[in-house]
C-alpha positions in Angstrom: -21.1 0.8 5.4 -22.8 3.0 2.9 -24.8 0.3 1.2 -28.2 -0.9 2.5 -27.7 -4.3 4.0 -30.1 -7.2 4.4 -30.7 -6.3 8.0 -31.6 -2.7 7.3 -35.2 -1.6 7.0 -36.4 1.0 4.5 -39.9 1.0 5.9 -41.3 0.6 9.4 -44.9 0.3 8.0 -44.9 -3.2 6.4 -48.4 -4.2 7.3 -50.0 -3.1 4.0 -50.0 -6.8 3.0 -50.2 -6.8 -0.8 -48.4 -8.5 -3.6 -47.5 -6.6 -6.7 -47.6 -8.1 -10.3 -44.9 -6.6 -12.6 -43.7 -7.3 -16.1 -43.0 -6.1 -19.5 -45.8 -5.2 -21.9 -47.0 -8.3 -23.7 -45.5 -10.6 -21.1 -48.8 -12.0 -20.0 -48.9 -9.9 -16.8 -52.5 -8.8 -17.3 -53.6 -12.3 -18.2 -52.0 -13.5 -15.0 -53.7 -10.8 -12.9 -57.1 -11.5 -14.4 -56.6 -15.2 -13.7 -55.8 -14.4 -10.1 -58.6 -12.0 -9.4 -61.4 -12.7 -11.9 -64.3 -10.4 -11.0 -62.7 -9.5 -7.7 -60.9 -6.4 -9.0 -61.5 -2.7 -9.4 -59.9 -0.3 -11.9 -59.1 3.4 -11.5 -56.3 5.8 -12.1 -53.4 6.8 -9.9 -54.0 10.2 -8.3 -53.4 13.1 -10.6 -52.4 11.0 -13.6 -54.1 8.9 -16.3 -52.1 5.7 -15.7 -54.4 2.9 -14.9 -54.4 1.4 -11.4 -55.7 -2.2 -10.9 -56.2 -3.9 -7.5 -57.9 -7.1 -6.8 -58.1 -10.1 -4.4 -56.7 -13.5 -5.1 -57.0 -16.7 -3.0 -54.3 -19.2 -2.2 -55.1 -22.9 -2.6 -55.8 -23.0 1.2 -58.4 -20.2 0.9 -56.3 -17.3 2.3 -57.1 -14.0 0.6 -54.3 -11.9 -0.8 -54.5 -8.4 -2.1 -52.8 -7.9 -5.5 -51.8 -4.7 -7.3 -51.2 -4.8 -11.0 -48.3 -2.5 -11.8 -48.2 -0.6 -15.2 -46.5 -2.7 -17.8 -42.9 -1.4 -18.3 -39.6 -2.4 -19.7 -37.5 -0.8 -17.0 -37.6 1.5 -14.0 -35.5 4.3 -15.4 -38.4 6.9 -15.4 -38.5 7.6 -19.1 -42.3 7.3 -19.0 -45.1 8.0 -16.5 -45.7 4.2 -16.3 -42.1 3.7 -15.2 -42.3 6.4 -12.6 -45.6 5.0 -11.2 -44.3 1.5 -11.0 -41.2 2.6 -9.2 -43.0 4.8 -6.7 -45.4 2.0 -5.9 -42.5 -0.3 -5.2 -40.7 2.3 -3.1 -43.4 4.1 -1.3 -46.2 1.6 -0.9 -43.7 -1.2 -0.6 -45.4 -4.5 -1.5 -44.5 -7.5 0.6 -43.2 -9.2 -2.6 -43.5 -8.9 -6.4 -44.3 -11.5 -8.9 -42.4 -10.6 -12.1 -44.2 -12.2 -15.1 -41.6 -12.9 -17.8 -42.1 -13.5 -21.5 -39.8 -16.6 -21.4 -39.1 -16.8 -25.2 -37.3 -13.5 -24.9 -35.9 -14.1 -21.4 -32.9 -11.8 -21.7 -34.9 -8.6 -22.4 -37.5 -9.4 -19.7 -34.9 -10.0 -17.0 -33.7 -6.4 -17.3 -36.7 -5.2 -15.3 -36.0 -7.9 -12.7 -32.4 -6.7 -12.3 -33.6 -3.2 -11.6 -36.1 -4.4 -9.0 -33.4 -6.5 -7.3 -31.2 -3.4 -7.2 -34.0 -1.7 -5.2 -34.0 -4.6 -2.8 -37.5 -5.8 -3.8 -38.4 -9.4 -2.7 -39.0 -11.1 -6.1 -40.5 -14.2 -7.5 -39.9 -15.0 -11.2 -43.0 -16.3 -13.1 -41.6 -17.9 -16.3 -44.7 -17.4 -18.4 -45.3 -18.7 -22.0 -43.2 -21.8 -21.4 -45.2 -23.6 -24.0 -44.3 -21.0 -26.7 -40.6 -21.2 -25.7 -40.6 -24.9 -26.2 -42.3 -24.6 -29.6 -39.5 -22.2 -30.7 -36.9 -24.8 -29.6 -35.8 -22.8 -26.6 -35.6 -24.7 -23.3 -35.3 -22.8 -20.0 -33.7 -24.6 -17.0 -35.8 -23.0 -14.2 -33.8 -24.8 -11.5 -30.5 -23.5 -12.9 -32.0 -20.0 -13.1 -33.1 -20.3 -9.5 -29.7 -21.5 -8.4 -27.8 -18.7 -10.0 -30.1 -15.8 -9.0 -31.3 -17.0 -5.6 -34.9 -16.3 -6.7 -37.8 -18.7 -6.8 -38.5 -19.4 -10.5 -41.9 -20.9 -11.4 -42.6 -22.1 -14.9 -46.1 -21.0 -16.0 -48.6 -20.7 -18.8 -50.8 -17.9 -17.6 -53.6 -18.3 -20.2 -54.1 -21.8 -18.9 -53.5 -20.9 -15.3 -50.6 -23.3 -15.0 -48.0 -22.4 -12.3 -49.9 -19.3 -11.1 -51.0 -20.7 -7.7 -47.4 -21.8 -7.0 -46.0 -18.4 -8.0 -48.5 -16.6 -5.6 -47.8 -19.1 -2.8 -44.1 -18.5 -3.1 -44.6 -14.7 -3.2 -46.6 -14.9 0.1 -43.9 -17.0 1.7 -41.3 -14.6 0.6 -43.2 -11.6 1.9 -43.6 -13.3 5.3 -39.9 -14.1 5.3 -38.7 -10.7 4.2 -40.9 -8.7 6.7 -40.0 -5.4 5.0 -36.3 -6.1 5.0 -34.3 -5.4 1.8 -31.3 -7.1 0.3 -30.4 -5.1 -2.8 -28.5 -6.7 -5.6 -25.0 -5.1 -6.0 -23.2 -5.7 -9.2 -20.1 -4.2 -10.7 -20.5 -1.4 -13.3 -16.8 -1.4 -14.4 -13.7 0.3 -13.1 -14.9 3.9 -13.9 -18.3 3.7 -12.1 -17.1 1.3 -9.3 -14.5 3.9 -8.4 -17.0 6.6 -7.5 -20.1 4.7 -6.4 -18.8 3.9 -2.8 -18.0 7.7 -2.3 -21.4 8.7 -3.7 -23.2 6.1 -1.7 -21.6 7.3 1.5 -22.7 10.9 0.7 -26.2 9.7 0.2 -26.2 7.6 3.3 -24.7 10.3 5.5 -27.3 12.8 4.4 -30.2 10.3 4.6 -31.1 11.3 1.1 -34.3 9.4 0.2 -32.9 6.4 2.1 -36.2 5.9 3.9 -37.5 4.6 0.5 -34.5 3.5 -1.6 -31.1 1.9 -1.0 -28.4 4.5 -0.8 -26.4 3.0 -3.6 -29.4 3.0 -5.8 -30.0 6.7 -5.2 -26.3 7.3 -6.1 -26.8 5.5 -9.3 -29.7 7.7 -10.2 -27.4 10.7 -10.2 -25.1 8.9 -12.6 -28.1 8.0 -14.8 -29.4 11.7 -14.6 -32.8 10.5 -13.3 -34.9 13.7 -13.2 -37.5 12.3 -10.9 -35.1 11.2 -8.2 -32.8 14.2 -8.6 -35.7 16.7 -8.3 -37.1 15.0 -5.2 -33.6 14.8 -3.7 -33.0 18.5 -4.3 -36.1 19.4 -2.3 -34.5 17.6 0.6 -30.9 18.8 0.4 -29.7 20.8 -2.6 -26.1 21.0 -1.3 -25.6 17.3 -1.2 -27.2 17.0 -4.6 -24.7 19.5 -6.0 -21.8 17.3 -4.7 -23.4 14.2 -6.2 -24.1 16.0 -9.5 -20.5 17.3 -9.7 -19.1 13.7 -9.3 -21.6 12.4 -11.9 -20.6 15.2 -14.3 -16.9 14.3 -13.9 -17.5 10.7 -14.5 -19.6 11.4 -17.6 -16.9 13.6 -19.0 -14.3 10.9 -18.3 -16.4 8.2 -20.0 -17.0 10.5 -23.0 -13.3 11.2 -23.4 -12.1 7.6 -22.8 -14.8 5.4 -24.2 -17.1 7.8 -26.1 -20.0 6.7 -24.0 -22.0 7.9 -20.9 -22.8 6.4 -17.5 -26.4 5.3 -18.3 -25.1 3.3 -21.3 -22.4 1.7 -19.2 -24.9 0.7 -16.5 -27.2 -0.8 -19.1 -24.3 -2.7 -20.6 -23.3 -4.2 -17.3 -26.9 -5.1 -16.4 -27.3 -6.9 -19.6 -23.9 -8.5 -19.1 -25.0 -9.8 -15.8 -28.2 -11.2 -17.4 -26.2 -12.7 -20.3 -23.8 -14.4 -17.9 -26.8 -16.2 -16.3 -28.4 -17.2 -19.5 -25.1 -18.6 -20.9 -24.5 -20.5 -17.7 -26.8 -23.4 -18.4 -30.2 -21.5 -18.2 -31.1 -21.1 -21.8 -30.6 -24.0 -24.2 -31.7 -23.9 -27.8 -30.8 -25.0 -31.3 -28.7 -22.7 -33.4 -31.8 -22.1 -35.6 -33.6 -20.6 -32.6 -31.5 -17.5 -32.7 -31.5 -14.9 -35.5 -27.8 -14.2 -35.1 -24.8 -14.8 -32.8 -23.4 -11.6 -31.4 -19.8 -10.7 -32.1 -19.0 -11.0 -28.4 -20.4 -14.5 -28.3 -18.2 -15.5 -31.2 -15.1 -14.2 -29.4 -16.2 -15.9 -26.1 -16.3 -19.2 -27.8 -12.6 -19.0 -28.1 -11.6 -16.7 -25.1 -13.8 -18.4 -22.5 -13.4 -22.0 -23.9 -13.0 -24.5 -21.1 -9.6 -25.6 -22.4 -8.3 -22.7 -24.5 -9.5 -19.9 -22.2 -7.1 -20.6 -19.3 -4.2 -21.1 -21.8 -5.0 -17.8 -23.5 -5.2 -16.1 -20.1 -1.7 -17.4 -19.1 -0.3 -16.2 -22.4 -1.8 -12.8 -21.9 -0.3 -12.6 -18.4 3.1 -13.6 -19.6 3.0 -11.2 -22.5 2.4 -8.3 -20.2 5.6 -9.0 -18.3 7.6 -9.8 -21.4 6.8 -6.5 -23.2 7.0 -4.5 -19.9 10.6 -5.7 -19.3 11.8 -5.9 -22.9 10.5 -2.5 -23.9 10.7 -0.7 -20.6 14.3 -1.6 -19.6 15.9 1.1 -21.8 13.9 4.1 -20.6 14.2 2.7 -17.0 18.0 2.7 -17.3 18.0 6.3 -18.7 15.8 7.6 -15.9 17.9 5.9 -13.2 21.0 7.4 -14.7 19.2 10.8 -14.6 18.6 10.5 -10.9 22.2 9.5 -10.3 23.4 12.6 -12.3 20.9 14.8 -10.3 22.3 13.5 -7.0 25.9 14.2 -8.1 25.0 17.6 -9.5 23.1 18.8 -6.4 25.5 17.2 -4.0 28.5 18.9 -5.6 26.9 22.3 -5.0 25.9 21.8 -1.3 28.1 22.0 1.7 28.6 18.7 3.7 26.2 18.2 6.5 22.7 16.9 7.3 20.9 19.0 4.7 23.0 17.6 1.9 22.6 14.1 3.3 18.8 14.6 3.4 18.6 15.8 -0.1 20.9 13.3 -1.8 20.5 10.2 0.3 17.0 10.7 1.8 15.0 12.4 -1.0 16.8 11.7 -4.3 18.1 8.2 -3.5 14.8 7.3 -1.8 12.1 8.8 -4.0 14.3 8.5 -7.1 14.6 4.8 -6.6 10.8 4.5 -6.8 10.3 7.0 -9.7 13.0 5.2 -11.7 10.4 2.5 -12.4 7.9 4.8 -13.9 8.6 3.7 -17.6 8.0 0.0 -16.7 4.9 0.8 -14.7 3.5 3.0 -17.5 3.9 0.2 -20.1 2.3 -2.3 -17.8 -0.7 0.0 -17.1 -1.1 0.6 -20.8 -1.6 -3.0 -21.5 -3.9 -3.5 -18.5 -6.0 -0.5 -19.6 -6.4 -2.2 -23.1 -7.7 -5.4 -21.5 -10.1 -3.5 -19.2 -11.5 -1.2 -21.9 -11.9 -4.1 -24.3 -14.1 -6.1 -21.9 -11.7 -9.0 -21.5 -11.2 -8.6 -17.7 -14.8 -9.8 -17.0 -14.1 -12.9 -19.1 -11.2 -13.8 -16.7 -13.8 -14.2 -13.9 -15.9 -16.5 -16.1 -12.8 -18.6 -16.9 -11.6 -18.8 -13.2 -15.0 -19.6 -11.6 -14.5 -23.4 -11.5 -11.1 -22.9 -9.9 -12.4 -20.5 -7.3 -15.2 -22.7 -6.3 -12.8 -25.5 -5.6 -10.9 -23.3 -3.1 -14.0 -22.1 -1.4 -14.3 -18.7 -3.0 -17.0 -17.2 -5.2 -16.4 -16.7 -8.9 -17.0 -12.9 -8.4 -14.0 -12.8 -6.1 -11.9 -12.7 -9.3 -12.6 -9.0 -9.8 -11.3 -7.9 -6.4 -8.2 -10.1 -7.0 -7.6 -8.5 -10.5 -8.2 -5.0 -9.1 -5.8 -5.9 -6.3 -3.0 -6.9 -8.6 -4.0 -10.4 -10.0 -2.9 -9.0 -13.3 0.0 -7.0 -12.0 -0.2 -3.3 -11.3 -3.4 -3.1 -9.3 -3.8 -1.9 -5.7 -5.0 -3.9 -2.7 -7.1 -1.0 -1.4 -9.7 -0.9 -4.2 -9.4 -4.7 -4.4 -10.6 -5.0 -0.8 -13.3 -2.5 -1.5 -14.3 -4.5 -4.6 -15.3 -7.4 -2.4 -18.5 -5.5 -1.5 -20.1 -7.0 -4.6 -20.0 -10.5 -2.9 -23.4 -11.2 -1.2 -22.1 -14.0 1.0 -20.4 -12.5 4.1 -18.1 -15.4 4.6 -16.9 -15.5 0.9 -16.5 -11.7 1.1 -14.4 -12.0 4.2 -12.2 -14.8 2.7 -11.7 -12.6 -0.4 -10.8 -9.5 1.6 -8.2 -11.4 3.6 -6.5 -12.9 0.5 -6.5 -10.0 -1.9 -3.3 -8.6 -0.4 -1.3 -11.6 -1.7 -1.7 -10.3 -5.3 1.2 -8.5 -7.1 0.0 -5.0 -6.5 1.7 -2.1 -8.2 3.6 -1.2 -5.0 5.4 -4.6 -5.1 6.3 -4.4 -8.8 9.4 -2.0 -8.3 10.8 -4.4 -5.7 10.3 -7.3 -8.0 11.7 -5.6 -11.1 14.8 -4.4 -9.2 15.9 -7.9 -7.9 14.6 -9.9 -10.9 16.7 -7.7 -13.3 19.8 -8.2 -11.1 19.6 -12.0 -10.4 17.4 -13.2 -13.4 18.4 -10.8 -16.1 17.9 -13.2 -19.0 14.7 -14.7 -17.6 13.1 -11.6 -16.0 9.7 -11.9 -17.7 9.4 -15.6 -16.7 10.3 -14.9 -13.1 7.8 -12.0 -12.9 5.2 -14.4 -14.3 6.0 -17.1 -11.8 5.7 -14.5 -8.9 2.3 -13.6 -10.1 1.2 -17.2 -10.2 2.7 -17.7 -6.7 0.5 -14.8 -5.4 -2.6 -16.5 -6.9 -1.6 -19.9 -5.6 -1.0 -18.5 -2.1 -4.3 -16.6 -2.1 -6.3 -19.7 -3.2 -4.6 -22.0 -0.7 -5.1 -19.6 2.2 -8.7 -19.1 1.1 -9.2 -22.9 1.2 -7.6 -23.0 4.7 -9.8 -20.2 6.0 -13.0 -21.6 4.4 -12.3 -25.0 6.1 -11.4 -23.6 9.5 -12.4 -20.1 10.8 -14.7 -19.0 7.9 -16.8 -22.1 7.3 -19.9 -21.8 5.1 -21.8 -23.0 2.1 -20.7 -21.6 -1.3 -23.1 -19.4 -3.2 -23.8 -19.7 -7.0 -21.7 -17.6 -9.4 -23.1 -14.9 -11.6 -20.8 -12.5 -13.4 -21.6 -9.7 -15.7 -20.1 -9.9 -19.2 -20.1 -6.5 -20.9 -19.9 -6.5 -24.7 -16.4 -6.4 -26.3 -15.3 -3.0 -27.4 -12.3 -1.9 -29.5 -10.6 0.5 -27.1 -9.7 4.0 -28.3 -6.1 5.0 -28.2 -7.0 8.2 -26.3 -9.0 6.2 -23.8 -6.1 3.9 -23.1 -3.6 6.7 -22.9 -5.8 8.6 -20.4 -6.3 5.5 -18.2 -2.6 4.8 -18.4 -1.7 8.3 -17.4 -4.3 8.4 -14.6 -2.8 5.3 -12.9 0.8 6.4 -13.6 0.1 9.8 -12.1 -1.3 8.2 -9.0 1.9 6.2 -8.7 4.0 9.4 -9.2 1.9 11.3 -6.7 2.3 8.5 -4.1 6.1 8.7 -4.6 6.0 12.5 -4.2 3.8 12.5 -1.1 3.5 9.3 0.9 6.8 7.8 -0.2 8.6 11.2 0.2 7.3 11.6 3.7 8.2 8.0 4.7 11.7 8.4 3.1 12.4 11.5 5.1 11.4 9.8 8.3 13.5 6.7 7.5 16.4 8.9 6.5 16.2 10.5 9.9 16.0 7.2 11.6 19.0 6.0 9.7 21.0 9.2 10.4 20.4 9.9 14.0 21.9 9.5 16.6 25.4 10.1 15.2 28.4 8.2 16.4 29.9 9.2 19.8 32.5 12.0 19.5 35.3 9.7 20.6 34.6 7.3 17.7 34.4 10.2 15.3 37.8 11.4 16.6 39.2 7.9 16.1 38.2 7.9 12.4 39.7 11.4 11.9 42.9 10.1 13.5 43.0 7.1 11.1 42.6 9.4 8.1 45.3 11.7 9.3 47.7 8.7 9.9 47.0 7.2 6.5 47.6 10.6 4.8 50.8 11.2 6.7 52.1 7.6 6.1 51.2 7.8 2.4 53.0 11.1 1.9 56.1 9.7 3.6 56.1 6.8 1.1 55.6 9.2 -1.8 52.2 7.7 -2.8 50.1 9.5 -5.4 47.0 11.6 -4.5 44.8 8.9 -6.1 46.2 6.2 -3.9 45.8 8.3 -0.8 42.2 9.1 -1.7 41.5 5.4 -2.1 42.9 4.6 1.3 41.0 7.4 2.9 37.8 6.3 1.1 38.0 2.9 2.8 37.9 4.6 6.2 35.1 6.9 5.0 33.0 3.8 4.0 33.7 2.1 7.3 32.6 5.2 9.2 29.5 5.6 7.0 28.6 2.0 7.7 29.2 2.2 11.4 27.1 5.4 11.5 24.2 3.7 9.9 24.5 0.7 12.2 24.6 3.1 15.2 21.4 4.9 14.1 18.0 4.2 15.5 17.0 2.2 12.3 20.3 0.4 12.3 19.9 -0.7 15.9 16.4 -2.1 15.1 17.6 -3.9 12.0 20.5 -5.4 13.9 18.3 -6.4 16.8 16.1 -8.6 14.6 18.9 -9.9 12.5 19.1 -13.1 14.5 15.4 -13.8 13.6 15.8 -12.9 9.9 19.2 -14.6 9.4 17.6 -17.9 8.3 15.9 -16.1 5.5 19.2 -14.5 4.5 18.2 -10.9 5.4 20.8 -8.6 6.9 20.2 -5.5 9.0 19.9 -3.2 5.9 17.2 -5.5 4.4 15.4 -5.6 7.8 15.1 -1.8 7.8 13.7 -1.8 4.3 11.2 -4.5 5.0 10.0 -2.8 8.2 9.5 0.4 6.2 7.6 -1.7 3.6 4.8 -2.3 6.0 3.9 1.4 5.5 4.0 1.1 1.7 5.8 -1.6 -0.3 7.6 1.0 -2.5 9.4 2.1 0.6 11.5 -1.1 0.4 13.2 0.4 -2.7 13.5 3.9 -1.3 14.9 2.6 2.0 17.5 0.4 0.4 18.5 3.3 -1.8 18.9 5.5 1.3 20.7 2.8 3.3 23.2 2.1 0.6 23.7 5.8 -0.1 24.3 6.6 3.6 26.5 3.6 4.0 29.0 4.5 1.3 31.5 7.2 0.7 30.7 10.1 -1.6 33.7 9.4 -3.9 33.0 5.7 -4.4 33.4 4.0 -7.7 31.4 5.7 -10.4 30.3 2.3 -11.7 28.4 1.6 -8.5 26.3 4.7 -8.1 22.9 3.1 -8.8 21.1 1.0 -6.2 21.1 -2.0 -8.7 24.9 -1.8 -9.0 25.4 -1.4 -5.3 23.4 -4.5 -4.6 25.3 -6.4 -7.3 28.6 -5.5 -5.5 27.3 -6.4 -2.1 28.7 -9.8 -1.2 25.8 -10.4 1.2 23.4 -10.7 -1.7 23.1 -14.1 -3.3 20.5 -15.9 -5.4 19.1 -17.7 -2.4 18.3 -14.6 -0.2 17.2 -12.6 -3.3 14.5 -15.3 -4.0 13.6 -15.2 -0.3 13.2 -11.4 -0.4 11.0 -11.7 -3.5 8.7 -14.2 -1.9 8.7 -12.3 1.4 7.7 -9.1 -0.3 5.0 -10.9 -2.2 3.4 -12.4 0.9 4.0 -10.3 3.9 1.8 -7.8 5.8 -0.4 -5.4 3.7 0.4 -1.7 3.7 -1.1 0.6 6.4 -3.8 1.9 4.0 -4.9 -1.7 3.1 -4.9 -2.7 6.7 -7.2 0.3 7.5 -9.5 -0.7 4.6 -9.7 -4.3 5.9 -10.8 -2.9 9.3 -13.3 -0.6 7.6 -14.8 -3.3 5.4 -14.9 -6.1 8.0 -15.9 -3.8 10.9 -13.6 -5.7 13.2 -10.1 -5.0 14.5 -9.4 -8.7 14.8 -9.2 -9.1 11.0 -6.7 -6.2 10.7 -4.4 -7.9 13.3 -5.0 -11.3 11.6 -4.0 -10.0 8.2 -0.9 -8.2 9.7 0.5 -11.1 11.7 -0.8 -14.1 9.7 0.7 -12.7 6.5 3.9 -11.8 8.2 4.4 -15.3 9.7 3.5 -17.0 6.4 5.9 -14.8 4.5 8.7 -15.5 7.0 8.2 -19.3 6.8 8.2 -19.3 3.0 11.3 -17.0 2.8 13.2 -19.2 5.3 12.3 -22.4 3.4 13.2 -20.9 0.0 16.6 -19.5 1.3 17.6 -22.8 3.0 16.5 -24.9 0.1 18.5 -22.9 -2.4 21.6 -22.9 -0.1 21.3 -26.7 0.3 21.2 -27.3 -3.5 
């Protein structure tokens, strides 16, 4: 992995044995340092600069001497001032065993920003909650135990001017230094879909080039390029300018994208999400005060009173989810029908101008019927992406995590697992690949693994075309409701499987939930349109590349080998006999053509059955029969393991190859052909929907599971466990509906 893990060392020399004191100006940091060291300190300047350097010696209650370094007072580590640069370099280059961060508790939110930045550097940290007496006088009460639980940091209430709590803070810092032994465990939080999409790539570049990674976590260095940190970038360029050019190019592209879509820039987004992370902690039972204690309530907080309300929040979330499907289907059905008709016309037009043979079959049945079946859903997909982009750009998606935390904890997952689920298709239209990658933000390895293995149950964008096809055929008047139920079924399965895993093969204690809550924004129309087009274009590119390639391979598997020559001769003999007999009876040309067409359809079907794919589909038909799947469906579902959209393209190819060219004009589309197929009933259609929802992840997702877990066994587990589960659910659904 590109990120620095808890077992990775940034420094081999960890014997310097000092504790650093950090904090904002006016936080009481200097008061605490003077209390610790008294006359046992000396003051000078850092080499070459006028920033004051203080060092001293403190004693633990047991008499042990501890060297302390008082860092310059600073609000952040973003290198705007020389004090910030110095503080950061001391933390990175001299590497204290631990840091006591002295906080001005009455303004806790602002002071925690520095703490977050140190945590992102992997600094072992103890929070000294100074000025607790002043906080209480202002009517603000801080629950230190709750803060400790949520952050995983030791939090010590203190009043530095009286010396209260200082000995305990120092004792905890020394214990932490002895425990850490120079190891780092950097905090990893989400910075929203735009930055999260590039950070893994940038982190890998930094890690592969060992760019300052002897001092800083690789992800942290990557973030500095997004923040345009001159100090880090100039130091990095002296090491490897070529790598820096790559990182700068990615950062520039992200900056331009943010400017166009949200009228902002990466550093502002990062700051927003850091403060959102802090705000989520404070609002989660840490800070309690009377309404008079605060000058004003932010607009975001007013909205959150409604949108994240314990009772109303989940109901609003369900309404939002249903509305997405309702508008997608109601508005998108018309352009979807027009586009499908366009592909039918294109197939007829090209087919009428090509000579019969394999090339014509490839173009019409393999490419147009296959890829066209997938592209026909572009209008529906685009509408869905538009609404999801609005929710993401407005900041509502992060609130979904806050709402679902209690539910997730019950099933053994972390509240932060919600974001990988959403990215993976929890609100339909996502992709399991970035969803699996999104689990990197989980600090608990076991919760992370459980999340990775259950993300593929979400209704990703690849499954949506399959759902839309069959829902509009068999549940036309209740399409939105059924799509909504399928999404809930994906959530329910993921949570139940997670509970099973967490109580069996992935046992472990749950960790506290902290989720960043960025401020609400009113999305710009241009931003939403750009995000919508980006995702739609990815869908189109996938159809024109991966799906096209797979469609051609499946067409070949469904075309070759051809029937033996003696069988082909038999069909020719039948057609000749029918024509001769019809002419003798004086039948019209239309009647003769209809009789010949029946033979053509029979030959096309037998050719498909005789092909390699047909043989495989028939071979497993005895296994899939309880679920109601015939050999055509089996072929499509096997292709769907490569990519779920292939289910549509394969069915399109299968029905196109298995039908005569002059069939009824009313049954040209895949939807019409399925409607006319007597093998399709409500029972096996429902079974197919559930099977598609639950069965094996696509090849790319399986590869990502292997990469993120580092073990082949979890790839095979996800492949076969999901396949078996989907099969059992499909059989149960089919048999139940037949019985009733």
